[in-house]
C-alpha positions as CSV (number, residue, x, y, z in Angstrom):
1,M,3.9,-12.3,84.9
2,R,2.8,-9.1,83.0
3,L,1.5,-9.9,79.5
4,K,2.0,-7.4,76.7
5,I,-0.7,-7.0,74.1
6,L,0.6,-7.6,70.7
7,S,-0.3,-5.2,67.9
8,S,-2.3,-6.5,65.0
9,T,0.8,-6.0,62.8
10,Y,2.8,-8.5,64.9
11,I,-0.1,-10.9,65.3
12,F,-0.2,-11.0,61.5
13,A,3.6,-11.4,61.4
14,L,3.4,-14.4,63.8
15,V,0.7,-16.1,61.8
16,F,2.3,-15.6,58.4
17,G,5.9,-16.0,59.5
18,F,7.5,-12.7,58.9
19,I,7.9,-9.3,60.6
20,P,7.6,-6.2,58.3
21,I,10.6,-3.8,58.5
22,I,9.3,-0.4,59.6
23,N,10.8,2.6,61.2
24,A,9.5,4.5,64.2
25,Q,7.0,6.4,62.2
26,G,5.6,3.2,60.5
27,I,7.1,3.9,57.1
28,S,8.5,0.9,55.3
29,P,11.5,1.0,52.9
30,D,9.1,0.1,50.1
31,T,6.9,3.1,50.9
32,T,10.0,5.4,51.0
33,A,11.2,4.0,47.6
34,S,7.7,4.5,46.2
35,I,7.5,8.1,47.3
36,T,11.0,9.1,46.3
37,S,10.8,7.4,42.8
38,A,8.4,10.1,41.7
39,F,11.1,12.9,41.9
40,R,13.6,13.7,39.2
41,F,16.1,15.5,41.5
42,Y,17.3,15.9,45.0
43,K,19.6,18.0,47.2
44,D,21.6,16.7,50.2
45,F,22.2,18.5,53.5
46,D,24.6,16.8,55.8
47,N,26.1,19.7,57.7
48,L,23.4,22.1,58.8
49,S,25.4,23.1,62.0
50,V,22.3,23.3,64.3
51,K,22.7,22.8,68.0
52,V,19.0,22.6,68.8
53,P,15.9,21.8,66.6
54,T,15.9,24.7,64.1
55,V,13.7,25.7,61.1
56,V,15.9,25.7,58.0
57,E,15.1,27.2,54.7
58,I,16.4,25.6,51.5
59,P,16.3,28.0,48.5
60,F,15.3,26.9,45.0
61,G,16.1,29.9,43.0
62,V,16.8,28.7,39.5
63,D,15.7,25.1,39.8
64,Y,13.0,24.2,37.3
65,M,10.0,22.3,38.8
66,E,6.8,21.2,37.1
67,R,5.0,20.8,40.5
68,S,5.4,22.2,43.9
69,D,5.6,18.7,45.5
70,F,8.5,17.9,47.8
71,A,9.7,15.1,50.0
72,V,12.0,15.9,52.9
73,L,13.7,12.7,54.0
74,D,15.5,12.6,57.4
75,K,18.1,10.0,56.4
76,T,19.3,9.6,60.0
77,A,15.9,8.7,61.4
78,G,14.5,7.2,58.1
79,I,11.3,9.3,58.2
80,F,9.8,12.1,56.1
81,E,9.6,15.6,57.7
82,P,6.7,18.0,57.3
83,H,7.6,21.0,55.2
84,F,6.4,24.4,53.9
85,F,6.9,25.7,50.4
86,K,7.4,29.4,49.9
87,Q,6.2,30.1,46.4
88,E,7.3,33.1,44.3
89,T,4.7,35.5,43.1
90,L,4.2,37.4,39.9
91,V,3.8,41.1,40.6
92,N,2.3,42.1,37.2
93,E,0.8,38.8,36.1
94,I,-1.9,39.4,33.6
95,P,-5.3,37.7,34.5
96,L,-6.5,35.1,32.1
97,L,-9.9,33.8,31.0
98,V,-10.2,30.2,29.8
99,S,-12.9,28.6,27.7
100,T,-13.3,25.4,25.7
101,N,-14.9,24.1,22.5
102,P,-16.9,21.9,23.0
103,S,-18.0,23.9,26.0
104,H,-17.2,22.4,29.4
105,G,-18.1,23.5,32.9
106,N,-15.6,24.4,35.6
107,T,-12.9,25.3,33.1
108,D,-11.4,27.7,35.7
109,R,-10.0,24.7,37.5
110,M,-7.3,24.5,34.9
111,I,-5.9,27.9,35.9
112,D,-6.7,27.9,39.7
113,K,-3.1,26.9,40.6
114,D,-4.5,23.9,42.5
115,V,-3.1,20.6,41.2
116,K,-5.8,18.7,43.1
117,T,-8.6,20.1,40.9
118,Y,-9.0,19.2,37.2
119,V,-11.2,19.3,34.2
120,D,-12.3,16.0,32.8
121,F,-12.8,15.9,29.0
122,T,-15.1,13.2,27.6
123,L,-13.6,10.5,25.4
124,P,-15.9,9.6,22.5
125,E,-16.5,6.0,21.6
126,N,-14.0,4.5,19.1
127,K,-12.5,7.7,17.9
128,E,-10.2,10.4,19.1
129,G,-11.4,13.2,21.3
130,R,-10.8,16.8,20.3
131,V,-10.9,20.0,22.3
132,Q,-9.9,23.6,21.8
133,I,-8.8,25.5,24.8
134,T,-8.8,29.3,24.5
135,L,-6.9,31.6,26.8
136,S,-7.7,35.3,26.5
137,S,-6.6,38.4,28.3
138,D,-7.3,42.2,28.3
139,K,-3.6,42.9,27.8
140,V,-1.1,41.0,25.6
141,I,1.1,38.3,27.0
142,T,4.5,37.4,25.8
143,S,5.2,33.7,26.1
144,S,7.5,31.0,24.8
145,F,6.0,27.8,26.4
146,L,3.0,26.3,28.2
147,T,2.8,23.5,30.7
148,I,0.2,20.8,31.0
149,L,-0.2,19.1,34.4
150,L,-2.4,16.0,34.4
151,D,-4.3,14.1,37.0
152,S,-2.8,10.8,38.2
153,N,-2.8,7.8,35.7
154,V,-3.6,10.0,32.7
155,A,-1.8,10.1,29.4
156,L,-0.8,13.2,27.5
157,P,-2.9,14.3,24.5
158,T,-1.7,12.6,21.3
159,S,-1.3,15.9,19.3
160,V,-1.3,19.6,19.8
161,E,-1.6,22.7,17.6
162,I,-1.3,26.3,18.9
163,H,-2.6,29.5,17.3
164,A,-2.2,33.1,18.5
165,F,-3.9,36.2,17.3
166,V,-1.1,38.7,16.3
167,D,-1.8,42.0,14.7
168,G,-5.3,40.9,13.9
169,Q,-4.3,37.7,12.2
170,N,-4.6,34.1,13.4
171,K,-1.0,32.9,13.4
172,I,0.2,29.3,13.8
173,V,2.6,29.2,16.7
174,V,2.9,25.4,16.8
175,A,1.9,23.3,13.8
176,N,0.1,20.1,14.5
177,R,2.6,17.7,16.1
178,T,2.8,14.8,18.6
179,V,2.8,15.7,22.3
180,D,5.8,13.9,23.9
181,Q,6.2,15.9,27.2
182,S,4.2,18.2,29.5
183,V,6.1,21.3,28.5
184,I,5.3,22.6,25.0
185,N,7.9,25.2,23.7
186,F,7.4,27.6,20.8
187,P,9.0,30.8,19.5
188,Q,8.4,33.7,21.8
189,T,5.1,35.3,20.8
190,T,3.0,38.2,22.0
191,S,-0.8,37.9,21.9
192,G,-3.9,38.5,23.9
193,R,-5.7,35.4,22.6
194,W,-4.3,31.9,22.4
195,E,-6.0,28.8,20.9
196,V,-4.7,25.4,21.8
197,M,-6.1,22.4,20.0
198,F,-5.6,18.9,21.5
199,S,-6.4,15.5,20.1
200,Y,-6.5,12.6,22.7
201,G,-7.1,8.9,22.6
202,Q,-7.2,8.3,26.4
203,P,-9.4,10.0,29.0
204,L,-8.0,13.5,29.4
205,R,-7.9,15.2,32.8
206,I,-6.0,18.5,33.0
207,S,-5.3,19.8,36.5
208,E,-3.3,22.8,35.5
209,F,-2.9,24.6,32.1
210,R,-0.1,27.2,32.4
211,L,0.8,29.7,29.8
212,N,4.2,31.1,30.9
213,Q,4.2,34.9,31.1
214,D,7.7,35.8,30.0
215,N,7.0,39.5,30.6
216,A,5.8,39.1,34.2
217,T,8.1,40.2,37.0
218,K,8.9,37.6,39.5
219,S,8.9,38.6,43.2
220,G,9.8,36.6,46.3
221,A,12.0,33.5,46.5
222,R,11.0,29.9,46.2
223,A,12.2,27.9,49.2
224,V,11.3,24.9,51.4
225,R,11.3,25.0,55.1
226,F,11.4,22.2,57.6
227,L,12.5,21.5,61.2
228,A,16.0,20.1,61.3
229,Q,17.4,18.1,64.2
230,P,21.1,18.4,65.4
231,D,23.5,16.0,63.7
232,H,20.8,14.7,61.3
233,I,21.3,14.2,57.5
234,Y,18.6,15.3,55.1
235,R,17.7,14.8,51.5
236,V,15.2,17.1,49.8
237,Y,13.5,15.6,46.7
238,F,11.9,17.9,44.2
239,D,10.5,18.1,40.6
240,A,8.0,15.3,40.7
241,D,6.3,14.1,37.6
242,R,3.1,13.3,39.4
243,S,1.2,14.4,42.5
244,T,3.0,12.9,45.5
245,V,2.4,13.3,49.2
246,A,4.9,11.8,51.7
247,P,3.5,10.5,55.0
248,V,4.7,12.9,57.8
249,G,4.1,13.5,61.5
250,E,2.9,16.7,63.2
251,A,4.3,19.9,61.9
252,G,5.4,23.0,63.9
253,N,4.7,26.6,62.8
254,L,7.0,26.6,59.7
255,V,5.2,29.6,58.1
256,S,5.9,32.3,60.6
257,A,8.8,30.7,62.5
258,R,10.8,33.5,64.4
259,E,14.2,32.1,63.9
260,V,15.0,30.6,60.5
261,L,18.3,29.4,59.2
262,V,18.7,30.1,55.5
263,V,21.2,27.7,54.0
264,P,23.4,28.4,51.0
265,I,22.2,27.2,47.5
266,A,22.9,23.6,47.1
267,T,23.7,21.5,44.0
268,A,20.9,19.5,42.5
269,H,21.6,15.8,41.8
270,V,19.7,13.6,39.3
271,N,17.7,11.0,41.3
272,P,19.0,7.6,40.2
273,N,15.9,6.0,41.7
274,Y,13.5,8.1,39.7
275,I,10.9,5.9,37.8
276,V,8.6,7.3,35.2
277,V,5.1,6.2,36.3
278,D,3.9,3.1,34.4
279,T,0.7,1.9,35.9
280,D,0.3,-1.2,33.9
281,S,4.0,-2.1,33.9
282,D,4.2,-2.6,30.1
283,G,7.3,-0.5,29.6
284,V,5.5,2.5,28.2
285,P,5.2,5.5,30.6
286,D,1.6,6.6,31.4
287,V,2.0,10.0,29.6
288,R,2.6,8.2,26.3
289,D,0.6,5.0,26.8
290,N,-2.4,4.5,24.6
291,C,-3.8,2.0,27.1
292,I,-2.8,3.0,30.6
293,L,-4.5,0.4,32.7
294,V,-4.0,-2.7,30.5
295,S,-0.5,-3.9,29.5
296,N,0.1,-3.5,25.8
297,S,3.8,-3.0,25.1
298,D,3.2,-3.1,21.3
299,Q,0.8,-0.1,21.5
300,K,-1.2,-1.6,18.7
301,D,-3.9,0.8,17.4
302,I,-5.4,-0.7,14.3
303,D,-8.1,1.9,13.8
304,K,-5.7,4.8,14.6
305,N,-8.1,6.4,17.1
306,G,-5.4,7.1,19.6
307,R,-6.7,4.4,21.9
308,G,-4.9,1.0,22.1
309,D,-6.8,-2.0,20.7
310,F,-6.7,-3.6,24.2
311,C,-8.6,-0.7,25.6
312,D,-11.0,-0.3,22.7
313,D,-14.5,-1.7,22.4
314,F,-14.8,-2.6,18.7
315,D,-18.3,-4.2,19.0
316,Q,-19.8,-1.5,21.3
317,D,-21.1,-4.0,23.9
318,G,-19.6,-2.2,26.8
319,V,-16.8,-4.7,27.4
320,I,-13.3,-3.6,26.3
321,N,-11.4,-5.9,23.8
322,S,-8.9,-7.2,26.4
323,K,-11.8,-8.6,28.5
324,D,-14.2,-9.4,25.7
325,N,-14.4,-13.1,24.8
326,C,-15.8,-12.1,21.4
327,P,-14.5,-8.6,20.6
328,N,-16.0,-8.3,17.1
329,K,-19.6,-9.3,17.9
330,P,-21.8,-7.8,20.7
331,N,-22.2,-10.2,23.6
332,Q,-22.6,-8.2,26.8
333,D,-23.5,-11.3,28.7
334,Q,-20.1,-12.9,27.7
335,G,-21.9,-16.3,27.3
336,D,-19.4,-19.2,27.0
337,V,-21.2,-22.5,27.5
338,D,-18.2,-24.7,26.9
339,A,-15.9,-22.5,29.0
340,D,-13.2,-22.3,26.2
341,H,-12.8,-18.5,26.7
342,L,-14.4,-17.9,23.3
343,G,-17.9,-16.4,23.4
344,D,-20.7,-18.4,22.1
345,V,-21.6,-15.9,19.4
346,C,-18.1,-16.3,18.0
347,D,-17.7,-20.0,18.7
348,G,-18.1,-21.8,15.4
349,K,-16.8,-25.1,16.8
350,E,-17.7,-26.0,20.3
351,S,-14.8,-27.5,22.2
352,R,-16.8,-29.8,24.4
353,I,-16.4,-33.4,23.1
354,T,-20.2,-33.9,23.2
355,E,-20.6,-30.9,20.9
356,Q,-17.8,-32.0,18.5
357,H,-19.2,-35.6,18.2
358,K,-23.0,-35.6,18.2
359,W,-23.2,-39.4,18.4
360,I,-21.6,-39.6,21.9
361,P,-24.8,-38.8,23.8
362,W,-26.7,-41.4,21.8
363,L,-23.9,-43.9,22.6
364,G,-24.5,-43.2,26.3
365,V,-28.2,-43.7,25.9
366,G,-27.7,-47.0,24.1
367,F,-25.2,-48.2,26.7
368,A,-27.7,-47.4,29.5
369,A,-30.4,-49.3,27.6
370,V,-28.2,-52.4,27.3
371,I,-27.5,-52.3,31.1
372,L,-31.2,-52.1,31.8
373,I,-31.9,-55.0,29.5
374,V,-29.2,-57.1,31.1
375,L,-30.5,-56.3,34.6
376,F,-34.0,-57.2,33.5
377,I,-32.8,-60.6,32.1
378,F,-30.9,-61.4,35.3
379,T,-33.9,-60.5,37.4
380,A,-36.2,-62.6,35.3
381,R,-34.0,-65.6,35.4
382,A,-33.5,-65.3,39.2
383,T,-37.3,-65.1,39.6
384,M,-37.9,-68.2,37.4
385,T,-35.2,-70.2,39.2
386,K,-36.8,-69.4,42.6
387,N,-40.2,-70.5,41.3
388,L,-38.9,-73.8,40.1
389,D,-37.1,-74.5,43.3
390,S,-40.3,-73.9,45.3
């Protein structure tokens, strides 16, 4: 009989009594749902009319997208397909210089058009962070909005104020207000110097800081290419709210494919499975959560520093309040002799019964002494009886 070697996955399944449901590419339904839930919209393609595997091009002319992340799902095979995104270019885009106050290194990462790089702004202890980002150019730029793209698991700044230098004067474009989305709109303004002031209560990592250039001419078309199989149904997800990469197999030459089928513009549908990222599952999306990694649905912030009390460190001992057994008094060692989850330096009344009743140890000592005396008497009497008998 020929024996087949079981994979580690199935050995695990036999031991624990279940077999995970996976497709031919090893992608589970949970993984598919996790990937697609990051996208706000999708487009369906169920009649591509290809007789052989063919590179198709899906246009995205007027569709708004924060990020250039896509997921091409082959619904027939239940796998994700490799894809190539053709990005439009700006013919007369005006180059920008970026600087920050306080000064920060690598500020160019915010305007390098690479969402994988970012600038990390330091969060001060027990107070809000503040930073001014200045964009300047040799020529004036006409703009009506800017976009902030953040690194994963990062909240938006708490407030923003925007100034622009117009006709030699510092003009307020956006008065100080709360930041509730990644796109900040303002009346169309023309300037060669823009100052954006942020306050933030959570660690701030900005991957892209984009000032839209309304006066730039767009050239080229935005489109996604992938290799389509005959009689397969595809769904293309787009406009993700976070950086998302779908697991795919080997890709062909999608960039310079000789024969490309350009399909008509398709209708975009709202993705009903879209889930705003909420890392700590407290019902507050990360972009508005004042304590991203610790659940705090009430968002309580008693000292108004933009950082939730659960994530704060009131006593400055290096342990955040939610993990500190004595949040108001420094106790870095977290000593808790009686194991009542209340640090010793805060424990006015020990919960151990021997601490609550000081006489109990002495009662134990007395009881032990009585036992010893009784044993001594019995031993003495036994010895005396033995001597009399002899």
